[in-house]
DOTI-412771 format. One line per 10 residues: number of its first residue (from 1); for each residue x, y, z of N, C-alpha, C. Coordinates in nm, 4 decimals. Example, Ala and Ser with C-alpha at 12.3 -4.5 7.8 and 13.67 -1.06 7.14 Angstrom:
BEGIN
1 = 1.3190/-0.5690/0.7800/1.2300/-0.4500/0.7800/1.3200/-0.3300/0.7800; 1.2850/-0.2250/0.7080/1.3670/-0.1060/0.7140/1.2900/0.0030/0.7870
This chain:
BEGIN
1 = 0.0994/-0.1214/0.0096/-0.0196/0.0228/0.0099/0.0801/0.1229/0.0111; 0.0526/0.2516/-0.0773/0.1149/0.3437/-0.0655/0.0922/0.4562/0.0706; 0.2128/0.4727/0.1020/0.2054/0.5690/0.2042/0.1672/0.7082/0.1854; 0.0901/0.7729/0.2430/0.0593/0.9146/0.2094/0.1323/1.0149/0.1272; 0.2613/1.0137/0.1971/0.3601/1.0697/0.1323/0.4611/0.9984/0.0148; 0.3777/0.9132/-0.0331/0.4977/0.8388/-0.1230/0.4449/0.9024/-0.2757; 0.5110/0.9152/-0.3679/0.4937/0.9469/-0.5054/0.5264/0.8547/-0.6311; 0.4677/0.8378/-0.7260/0.4574/0.7537/-0.8341/0.5616/0.8296/-0.8999; 0.6822/0.7395/-0.9035/0.7882/0.8045/-1.0251/0.8336/0.7213/-1.1296; 0.7766/0.7112/-1.2013/0.8335/0.6009/-1.3164/0.9960/0.5889/-1.3761
11 = 1.0385/0.7464/-1.3447/1.1765/0.7533/-1.3692/1.2511/0.7923/-1.2555; 1.3472/0.6883/-1.2249/1.4244/0.6992/-1.0934/1.5629/0.7404/-1.1021; 1.6260/0.8167/-1.0816/1.7824/0.8478/-1.1016/1.8231/0.8950/-0.9658; 1.9128/0.7815/-0.9215/1.9982/0.7758/-0.7923/2.1280/0.7680/-0.8299; 2.2207/0.7968/-0.7001/2.3193/0.7800/-0.6946/2.4045/0.7771/-0.5522; 2.5234/0.7212/-0.5177/2.5684/0.7279/-0.4244/2.7277/0.8158/-0.4054; 2.6838/0.9030/-0.3219/2.8325/1.0033/-0.3163/2.9208/0.9266/-0.2651; 3.0399/0.9127/-0.3324/3.1854/0.8560/-0.2704/3.2548/0.9339/-0.2275; 3.3252/0.9044/-0.1293/3.4640/0.9717/-0.0585/3.5621/0.8699/0.0028; 3.6653/0.8828/-0.0176/3.7107/1.0335/-0.0753/3.7527/0.9727/-0.2244
21 = 3.7603/1.1179/-0.2895/3.7722/1.1142/-0.4554/3.9085/1.1653/-0.4479; 3.9784/1.0964/-0.5764/4.0997/1.1255/-0.6035/4.0952/1.3250/-0.6509; 4.1839/1.3661/-0.5906/4.1835/1.5266/-0.6428/4.2708/1.5381/-0.7626; 4.3253/1.4239/-0.8517/4.3608/1.4487/-0.9658/4.3051/1.3692/-1.1097; 4.2473/1.2674/-1.0353/4.2109/1.1840/-1.1501/4.0918/1.2459/-1.2758; 4.0220/1.3383/-1.2250/3.9557/1.4213/-1.3101/4.0116/1.4626/-1.3943; 4.1468/1.5203/-1.4021/4.2124/1.5799/-1.4984/4.2300/1.4589/-1.6241; 4.2207/1.3616/-1.6097/4.2543/1.2411/-1.6950/4.1170/1.1458/-1.7426; 4.0080/1.2309/-1.7083/3.8891/1.1022/-1.7136/3.8289/1.1313/-1.8440; 3.8549/1.2380/-1.9259/3.8127/1.2493/-2.0348/3.9017/1.1517/-2.1560
31 = 4.0171/1.1174/-2.1190/4.0854/0.9842/-2.1875/4.0664/0.8598/-2.1555; 4.0101/0.8545/-2.0255/3.9870/0.7198/-1.9697/3.8416/0.6886/-2.0312; 3.7649/0.7797/-2.0650/3.6191/0.7515/-2.1185/3.6155/0.7387/-2.2754; 3.7305/0.7631/-2.3382/3.7036/0.7389/-2.4654/3.6533/0.6066/-2.5088; 3.7252/0.5124/-2.4878/3.6417/0.3882/-2.5292/3.4831/0.3716/-2.4909; 3.4492/0.4319/-2.3863/3.3075/0.4343/-2.3825/3.2205/0.5205/-2.4712; 3.3193/0.6475/-2.5085/3.2591/0.7423/-2.6088/3.2166/0.6380/-2.7428; 3.3386/0.5739/-2.7820/3.3292/0.5253/-2.8983/3.2032/0.3904/-2.9044; 3.2017/0.3422/-2.7954/3.0847/0.2459/-2.8061/2.9540/0.3262/-2.7772; 2.9118/0.4339/-2.7260/2.8100/0.5197/-2.7088/2.7506/0.5888/-2.8146
41 = 2.8459/0.6090/-2.9145/2.8035/0.6973/-3.0726/2.7705/0.5814/-3.1318; 2.7702/0.4379/-3.1409/2.6988/0.3483/-3.2172/2.5448/0.3149/-3.1482; 2.5836/0.3120/-2.9994/2.4399/0.2882/-2.9096/2.3715/0.3936/-2.9500; 2.3898/0.5258/-2.9669/2.3227/0.6304/-2.9598/2.2598/0.6333/-3.1042; 2.3259/0.6042/-3.1843/2.2797/0.5803/-3.3321/2.1455/0.4613/-3.3273; 2.1903/0.3620/-3.2522/2.0696/0.2607/-3.2518/1.9380/0.3293/-3.1529; 1.9939/0.3933/-3.0706/1.8878/0.4350/-2.9682/1.7779/0.5005/-3.0429; 1.8321/0.6136/-3.1188/1.7395/0.6781/-3.2338/1.6534/0.5875/-3.3226; 1.7364/0.4870/-3.3587/1.6702/0.4177/-3.4820/1.5501/0.3312/-3.4103; 1.5925/0.2672/-3.2811/1.4871/0.1729/-3.2193/1.3695/0.2584/-3.1798
51 = 1.3957/0.4244/-3.1409/1.3116/0.4796/-3.1137/1.1871/0.5103/-3.1969; 1.2328/0.5175/-3.3333/1.1389/0.5167/-3.4492/1.0583/0.4003/-3.4607; 1.1238/0.3217/-3.4478/1.0282/0.1680/-3.4659/0.9508/0.1471/-3.3295; 0.9807/0.2020/-3.2051/0.8916/0.2261/-3.1186/0.7621/0.3115/-3.1263; 0.8099/0.4086/-3.2085/0.6973/0.5220/-3.2096/0.5794/0.4584/-3.3195; 0.6288/0.4150/-3.3900/0.5222/0.3238/-3.4915/0.4497/0.2070/-3.4069; 0.5055/0.1506/-3.3226/0.4699/0.0443/-3.2599/0.3671/0.0917/-3.1934; 0.3888/0.1936/-3.1233/0.2881/0.2785/-2.9909/0.1961/0.3145/-3.0770; 0.1870/0.3779/-3.2122/0.0746/0.4255/-3.2407/-0.0324/0.3159/-3.3096; 0.0272/0.2160/-3.3386/-0.0642/0.1082/-3.3868/-0.0910/-0.0041/-3.2770
61 = -0.0096/-0.0053/-3.1782/-0.0632/-0.1204/-3.0354/-0.0714/-0.0423/-2.9177; -0.0392/0.0477/-2.9143/-0.0161/0.1278/-2.7863/0.0526/0.0891/-2.6819; 0.1842/0.0070/-2.7294/0.2475/-0.0894/-2.6542/0.4031/-0.0191/-2.7215; 0.5083/-0.0203/-2.6022/0.6463/-0.0061/-2.6513/0.7011/-0.1561/-2.6166; 0.7540/-0.2307/-2.7587/0.7926/-0.3485/-2.7599/0.9277/-0.3568/-2.6555; 0.9053/-0.4752/-2.5510/0.9598/-0.4601/-2.4402/1.1079/-0.5143/-2.4654; 1.1505/-0.5640/-2.5536/1.2657/-0.5920/-2.6155/1.3539/-0.4734/-2.6361; 1.2822/-0.3600/-2.7227/1.3314/-0.2569/-2.7650/1.3353/-0.1334/-2.6477; 1.2526/-0.1433/-2.5380/1.2298/-0.0669/-2.4579/1.3587/-0.0856/-2.3395; 1.3969/-0.2218/-2.3282/1.4791/-0.2753/-2.2484/1.6393/-0.2282/-2.3053
71 = 1.6467/-0.2297/-2.4399/1.7625/-0.1715/-2.5113/1.7845/-0.0265/-2.4635; 1.6601/0.0823/-2.5098/1.6902/0.1900/-2.4899/1.7388/0.2280/-2.3525; 1.6611/0.1580/-2.2663/1.6829/0.1649/-2.1305/1.8313/0.1326/-2.0888; 1.8472/0.0430/-2.1388/2.0433/-0.0078/-2.1383/2.1181/0.1234/-2.1758; 2.0643/0.1803/-2.2708/2.1532/0.3217/-2.3068/2.1642/0.3949/-2.2392; 2.0720/0.4402/-2.1832/2.0297/0.5465/-2.1049/2.1090/0.5072/-1.9814; 2.1176/0.3738/-1.9205/2.1799/0.3311/-1.7878/2.3154/0.3733/-1.8146; 2.3609/0.3157/-1.9405/2.5063/0.3132/-1.9688/2.5667/0.4741/-1.9641; 2.4799/0.5466/-2.0347/2.5340/0.6629/-2.0609/2.5532/0.7509/-1.9003; 2.4169/0.7200/-1.8227/2.4367/0.7794/-1.6751/2.5565/0.7388/-1.6184
81 = 2.5542/0.6153/-1.6246/2.7045/0.5588/-1.5411/2.8403/0.6454/-1.5883; 2.8524/0.6635/-1.7222/2.9908/0.6963/-1.7728/2.9815/0.8663/-1.7391; 2.8506/0.9244/-1.7629/2.8349/1.0687/-1.7412/2.8702/1.0958/-1.5896; 2.8279/1.0047/-1.4929/2.8425/1.0192/-1.3459/2.9824/1.0118/-1.3129; 3.0464/0.9026/-1.3614/3.1823/0.9181/-1.3804/3.2632/1.0178/-1.4347; 3.2382/1.0909/-1.5353/3.2879/1.2139/-1.5854/3.2557/1.3239/-1.5817; 3.2508/1.4001/-1.6842/3.2206/1.5410/-1.6384/3.0765/1.5587/-1.6225; 2.9830/1.4441/-1.6221/2.8291/1.5189/-1.6064/2.8106/1.5228/-1.4705; 2.9023/1.4767/-1.3682/2.9226/1.4632/-1.2098/3.0183/1.4532/-1.1355; 3.1268/1.3674/-1.1531/3.2429/1.3877/-1.1242/3.2141/1.3201/-0.9865
91 = 3.0994/1.2315/-0.9844/3.0731/1.1557/-0.8575/3.1452/1.0267/-0.7771; 3.2364/0.9785/-0.8900/3.2600/0.8415/-0.8250/3.4042/0.8248/-0.9351; 3.5037/0.7505/-0.8539/3.6371/0.7362/-0.9328/3.6301/0.5807/-0.9868; 3.5394/0.5223/-0.9504/3.5005/0.3903/-1.0130/3.4762/0.3787/-1.1197; 3.5701/0.3217/-1.2215/3.5634/0.3055/-1.3756/3.3993/0.2207/-1.4038; 3.3272/0.2744/-1.5205/3.1987/0.2678/-1.5187/3.2192/0.1123/-1.6175; 3.1191/0.0014/-1.5889/3.1542/-0.0799/-1.6801/3.0886/-0.1047/-1.8098; 3.0873/-0.2064/-1.9046/3.0645/-0.1701/-2.0379/2.9380/-0.2715/-2.0606; 2.8287/-0.2390/-2.0047/2.7283/-0.2776/-1.9967/2.5494/-0.2288/-1.9996; 2.4795/-0.2904/-2.0791/2.3600/-0.2368/-2.1189/2.2917/-0.2640/-1.9907
101 = 2.3249/-0.3602/-1.9203/2.2180/-0.4122/-1.8230/2.2188/-0.3427/-1.6845; 2.1482/-0.3524/-1.5789/2.1515/-0.3178/-1.4620/2.2602/-0.3294/-1.3759; 2.3081/-0.2535/-1.2890/2.4421/-0.2847/-1.2162/2.3964/-0.1973/-1.0792; 2.3469/-0.2894/-0.9968/2.2919/-0.2453/-0.8619/2.4052/-0.1811/-0.7693; 2.5569/-0.2456/-0.7932/2.6412/-0.1655/-0.7287/2.7268/-0.0844/-0.7417; 2.6731/-0.0045/-0.8694/2.7349/0.1002/-0.9319/2.6915/0.2132/-0.8415; 2.7795/0.3066/-0.8208/2.7354/0.4169/-0.7711/2.6142/0.5168/-0.8079; 2.6005/0.4806/-0.9538/2.4995/0.5722/-1.0357/2.3851/0.4637/-1.0988; 2.2650/0.5022/-1.0477/2.1457/0.3924/-1.1141/2.0287/0.4646/-1.1649; 1.9889/0.4143/-1.2749/1.8579/0.4581/-1.3390/1.7574/0.3636/-1.3601
111 = 1.6313/0.4053/-1.3436/1.5574/0.2962/-1.3637/1.4301/0.3314/-1.4346; 1.3419/0.3184/-1.5348/1.2491/0.3536/-1.5810/1.1437/0.2625/-1.5867; 1.0036/0.2459/-1.5386/0.9157/0.1184/-1.5071/0.8480/0.1276/-1.6482; 0.8335/0.0011/-1.6645/0.7920/-0.0409/-1.8206/0.6366/-0.0100/-1.8323; 0.6114/0.0649/-1.9492/0.4788/0.1007/-1.9360/0.3847/0.0084/-2.0139; 0.2787/-0.0538/-1.9362/0.1685/-0.1499/-1.9973/0.0994/-0.1048/-2.1439; 0.0810/0.0363/-2.1050/0.0079/0.0535/-2.2365/0.0557/0.2216/-2.2541; 0.0758/0.2529/-2.3574/0.1149/0.4122/-2.3777/-0.0104/0.4853/-2.4877; -0.0344/0.5997/-2.4623/-0.1110/0.6904/-2.5587/-0.0716/0.6628/-2.6885; -0.1909/0.6832/-2.7699/-0.1471/0.6978/-2.9378/-0.1284/0.8226/-2.9709
121 = -0.2388/0.9233/-2.8934/-0.2186/1.0587/-2.9365/-0.1018/1.1201/-2.8809; -0.0501/1.0811/-2.7724/0.0642/1.1581/-2.7153/0.1678/1.1387/-2.7895; 0.1918/1.0206/-2.8229/0.3126/0.9782/-2.9172/0.3225/1.0769/-3.0103; 0.2072/1.1469/-3.0682/0.2551/1.2200/-3.1519/0.3002/1.3713/-3.1596; 0.2848/1.4066/-3.0309/0.3023/1.5293/-2.9896/0.4004/1.5551/-2.8728; 0.4076/1.4427/-2.8235/0.4970/1.4768/-2.6759/0.6619/1.4980/-2.6774; 0.6911/1.4193/-2.7860/0.8683/1.4269/-2.8209/0.8891/1.5547/-2.9012; 0.7815/1.6326/-2.9221/0.8490/1.7737/-2.9890/0.7726/1.9150/-2.9236; 0.6204/1.8623/-2.9127/0.5659/1.9811/-2.8758/0.5530/1.9948/-2.6940; 0.4853/1.9161/-2.6602/0.4835/1.9175/-2.5151/0.6041/1.9362/-2.4405
131 = 0.7194/1.8474/-2.5149/0.8426/1.8734/-2.4098/0.9463/1.9888/-2.4561; 0.8722/2.0680/-2.5577/0.9045/2.2000/-2.6014/0.9917/2.3014/-2.4782; 0.9143/2.3010/-2.3805/0.9444/2.4040/-2.2898/1.0383/2.3400/-2.1713; 1.0431/2.2047/-2.1496/1.1540/2.1329/-2.1074/1.3046/2.1257/-2.1836; 1.2765/2.1301/-2.3001/1.4035/2.1733/-2.3995/1.4596/2.2698/-2.3554; 1.3764/2.3723/-2.3469/1.4268/2.5165/-2.3445/1.5174/2.5256/-2.2008; 1.4382/2.4490/-2.0864/1.4932/2.4635/-1.9479/1.6479/2.3657/-1.9416; 1.6444/2.2378/-2.0232/1.7320/2.1549/-2.0111/1.8567/2.1830/-2.1287; 1.8305/2.2662/-2.2276/1.9341/2.3220/-2.2744/2.0244/2.4340/-2.2004; 1.9769/2.5024/-2.1420/2.0217/2.5903/-2.0367/2.1333/2.5015/-1.9528
141 = 2.0637/2.3721/-1.8812/2.1480/2.3054/-1.8080/2.2422/2.2140/-1.8776; 2.2200/2.1684/-1.9924/2.3369/2.0634/-2.0843/2.3857/2.1303/-2.1470; 2.3730/2.2649/-2.2069/2.4737/2.3409/-2.3257/2.4716/2.2353/-2.4649; 2.5412/2.1556/-2.4834/2.5651/2.0479/-2.6003/2.6138/1.9129/-2.5397; 2.5362/1.8153/-2.5823/2.5377/1.6903/-2.5682/2.6931/1.6286/-2.5971; 2.7676/1.5615/-2.5559/2.9036/1.5499/-2.5718/2.9278/1.3582/-2.5558; 2.8295/1.3042/-2.5789/2.8176/1.1507/-2.5716/2.8114/1.1347/-2.4321; 2.8978/1.1542/-2.3221/2.8699/1.1160/-2.1896/2.8902/1.1967/-2.1032; 2.8861/1.3676/-2.1501/2.8547/1.4498/-2.0377/2.8013/1.5819/-2.0893; 2.7820/1.6585/-2.0362/2.6844/1.7958/-2.0603/2.7975/1.8923/-2.0803
151 = 2.8207/1.9387/-2.1799/2.9531/2.0628/-2.2015/2.8835/2.2026/-2.2476; 2.9105/2.2879/-2.1742/2.8790/2.4413/-2.1944/2.7612/2.4987/-2.1188; 2.7205/2.3908/-2.0692/2.5946/2.4568/-1.9673/2.6086/2.4363/-1.8472; 2.5119/2.4492/-1.7678/2.5150/2.4919/-1.6218/2.5770/2.3783/-1.5467; 2.5558/2.2464/-1.5855/2.5694/2.1271/-1.5342/2.7359/2.1376/-1.5324; 2.8013/2.1683/-1.6499/2.9328/2.1229/-1.6921/3.0165/2.2426/-1.6166; 2.9481/2.3832/-1.6110/3.0066/2.4715/-1.4870/3.0158/2.4349/-1.3678; 2.9070/2.3906/-1.3119/2.8958/2.3316/-1.1527/3.0076/2.2269/-1.1550; 3.0381/2.1431/-1.2404/3.1074/2.0242/-1.2155/3.2752/2.0665/-1.2250; 3.2797/2.1703/-1.3091/3.4198/2.2238/-1.3102/3.4552/2.3044/-1.1914
161 = 3.3623/2.3499/-1.1316/3.3638/2.4580/-0.9863/3.4258/2.3026/-0.8692; 3.3296/2.2098/-0.9004/3.3321/2.1157/-0.8012/3.4987/2.0287/-0.8267; 3.5204/2.0362/-0.9523/3.6701/1.9573/-0.9740/3.7804/2.0663/-0.9066; 3.7672/2.1818/-0.9268/3.8620/2.2969/-0.8574/3.8552/2.2460/-0.6815; 3.7379/2.2422/-0.6323/3.7276/2.2482/-0.5097/3.7872/2.1150/-0.4565; 3.7486/2.0131/-0.5212/3.8118/1.8974/-0.5036/3.9834/1.8696/-0.5179; 4.0229/1.9533/-0.5965/4.1752/1.9550/-0.6080/4.2228/2.0058/-0.5117; 4.1921/2.1363/-0.4362/4.2432/2.2171/-0.3551/4.1981/2.1634/-0.2263; 4.0791/2.0874/-0.1959/4.0490/2.0554/-0.0530/4.0308/1.9077/-0.0334; 4.0261/1.8306/-0.1303/4.0067/1.6864/-0.1360/3.8318/1.6529/-0.0951
171 = 3.7775/1.7437/-0.0928/3.6271/1.6820/-0.0803/3.5563/1.7806/-0.2004; 3.4352/1.7170/-0.2243/3.3193/1.7670/-0.3122/3.2148/1.8274/-0.2508; 3.1917/1.9439/-0.2197/3.0947/2.0315/-0.1596/2.9713/1.9687/-0.1939; 2.8887/1.9270/-0.0609/2.7872/1.8318/-0.0843/2.6590/1.9449/-0.1105; 2.6633/2.0155/-0.1185/2.5328/2.1253/-0.1567/2.5429/2.1144/-0.3152; 2.7013/2.1405/-0.3586/2.7011/2.1407/-0.4854/2.6811/2.0015/-0.5560; 2.7058/1.8912/-0.5052/2.6717/1.7692/-0.5524/2.5104/1.7415/-0.5745; 2.4631/1.7943/-0.4461/2.2860/1.7648/-0.4664/2.2466/1.8198/-0.5540; 2.3123/1.9530/-0.6111/2.2427/2.0372/-0.7161/2.2635/1.9873/-0.8474; 2.4290/1.9406/-0.8754/2.4500/1.8713/-1.0030/2.3299/1.7407/-1.0351
181 = 2.3358/1.6716/-0.9315/2.1978/1.5519/-0.8998/2.1124/1.5943/-0.9412; 2.0475/1.6975/-0.8978/1.9086/1.7354/-0.9404/1.9150/1.8075/-1.0712; 2.0035/1.8642/-1.1278/2.0109/1.9024/-1.2801/1.9923/1.7756/-1.3686; 2.0810/1.6697/-1.3319/2.1072/1.5755/-1.4142/1.9541/1.4788/-1.4170; 1.9002/1.4645/-1.3108/1.7891/1.4009/-1.2701/1.6685/1.4484/-1.3683; 1.6775/1.6137/-1.3931/1.5789/1.6955/-1.4571/1.6082/1.6256/-1.5877; 1.7245/1.6483/-1.6562/1.7276/1.6010/-1.7859/1.6932/1.4719/-1.7929; 1.7421/1.3814/-1.7423/1.7053/1.2162/-1.7376/1.5665/1.1781/-1.7551; 1.4783/1.2699/-1.6745/1.3553/1.2541/-1.6819/1.2971/1.2753/-1.8122; 1.3378/1.4117/-1.8565/1.3209/1.4892/-1.9878/1.3297/1.3769/-2.0854
191 = 1.4509/1.3157/-2.0742/1.5036/1.2180/-2.2015/1.3827/1.1171/-2.2052; 1.3741/1.0783/-2.0964/1.2690/0.9198/-2.0937/1.1386/0.9618/-2.1521; 1.0831/1.0825/-2.1386/0.9617/1.1381/-2.1663/0.9589/1.1453/-2.3102; 1.0773/1.2247/-2.3714/1.0699/1.2564/-2.5045/1.1278/1.1151/-2.5796; 1.1843/1.0193/-2.5280/1.2081/0.8905/-2.5970/1.0742/0.8061/-2.5916; 0.9374/0.8323/-2.5635/0.8405/0.8011/-2.5627/0.8430/0.6553/-2.4601; 0.9234/0.6853/-2.3577/0.9213/0.5485/-2.2623/0.8528/0.5849/-2.1419; 0.7856/0.6946/-2.1315/0.6672/0.6999/-2.0634/0.5829/0.8072/-2.0826; 0.4469/0.8156/-2.0278/0.3781/0.9241/-2.0638/0.3484/1.0351/-1.9669; 0.4168/1.0072/-1.8467/0.4181/1.0751/-1.7165/0.5027/1.2075/-1.7491
201 = 0.4242/1.3432/-1.7222/0.4932/1.4449/-1.7930/0.5963/1.5026/-1.6764; 0.7265/1.5321/-1.6950/0.8130/1.5461/-1.6397/0.7876/1.7039/-1.5569; 0.8250/1.6696/-1.4130/0.7538/1.7948/-1.3036/0.8575/1.8823/-1.3655; 0.8250/2.0049/-1.3641/0.9192/2.1344/-1.3389/0.9685/2.1571/-1.2155; 1.0678/2.0691/-1.1810/1.1119/2.0614/-1.0349/1.2343/2.0113/-1.0127; 1.3080/2.0818/-0.9412/1.4551/2.0601/-0.9051/1.4811/1.9602/-0.7861; 1.4581/1.8289/-0.8084/1.4261/1.7373/-0.6942/1.6306/1.7057/-0.6717; 1.6721/1.7661/-0.5429/1.8210/1.7524/-0.5743/1.8762/1.6398/-0.4517; 1.9745/1.6185/-0.4626/1.9978/1.4942/-0.3836/2.0618/1.3583/-0.4381; 2.1210/1.2693/-0.4087/2.1600/1.1669/-0.4368/2.0193/1.0331/-0.4538
211 = 1.9290/1.0560/-0.3641/1.7985/1.0064/-0.3638/1.6771/1.0409/-0.4239; 1.5947/0.9733/-0.5132/1.4838/1.0439/-0.5426/1.4136/1.0907/-0.4095; 1.3159/1.1900/-0.4132/1.2290/1.2167/-0.2845/1.1535/1.0939/-0.2856; 1.1348/1.0458/-0.1372/1.0384/0.9608/-0.0914/1.0640/0.8008/-0.1632; 1.1889/0.8053/-0.1884/1.2338/0.6728/-0.2192/1.2312/0.6510/-0.3632; 1.1169/0.7666/-0.4358/1.1055/0.7114/-0.5794/1.0374/0.5771/-0.6432; 1.0012/0.4992/-0.5558/0.9260/0.3795/-0.6034/0.7963/0.3698/-0.6069; 0.7674/0.2585/-0.7265/0.6184/0.2743/-0.7647/0.5593/0.2142/-0.6760; 0.4147/0.2275/-0.6862/0.3192/0.2201/-0.5694/0.2824/0.0285/-0.5773
């Protein structure tokens, strides 16, 4: 049974802040993630093609084929893990696995509840018209998407500030970490919605911190 304060969240973005973090490793993470960038380039190409197939499947059957859903969820999970390791958060020094599957013990986690039914009408407009206000906001957060991190936007600027703090103090300011997590959570919720993986409209709300508010679990 759902508690009075529990909230159904089809998209859950969570992480485990790690300490201590290396004061210098962030300087070479751009090099360490190159193998991931290569793989993710091809995975994101497949992600968009799968999305086109899913669009027509939803339009005619009201269902997102489970195998296609799991693949695209895997791409988002992989991207979030690498982004969390690299310049989307710098939240861990643990090298991300090359995996589309769920990795429960990795510090960055993403889950999207599989929808049993999706609206035929919404699939025609949600990815461009309904999501447009969020695109404006997340564009400010992201700047440009560089395979595994957001470059030139607010997230990248905050992560650079965190890197400087880490270098000189050996610690990642917790308030800054919570804000970076909130921004990434907003971006990933919008990505899931625009990718047709849920009909639940993303909230215009900055849910900061490592964990989803109220645990973020489905009822």
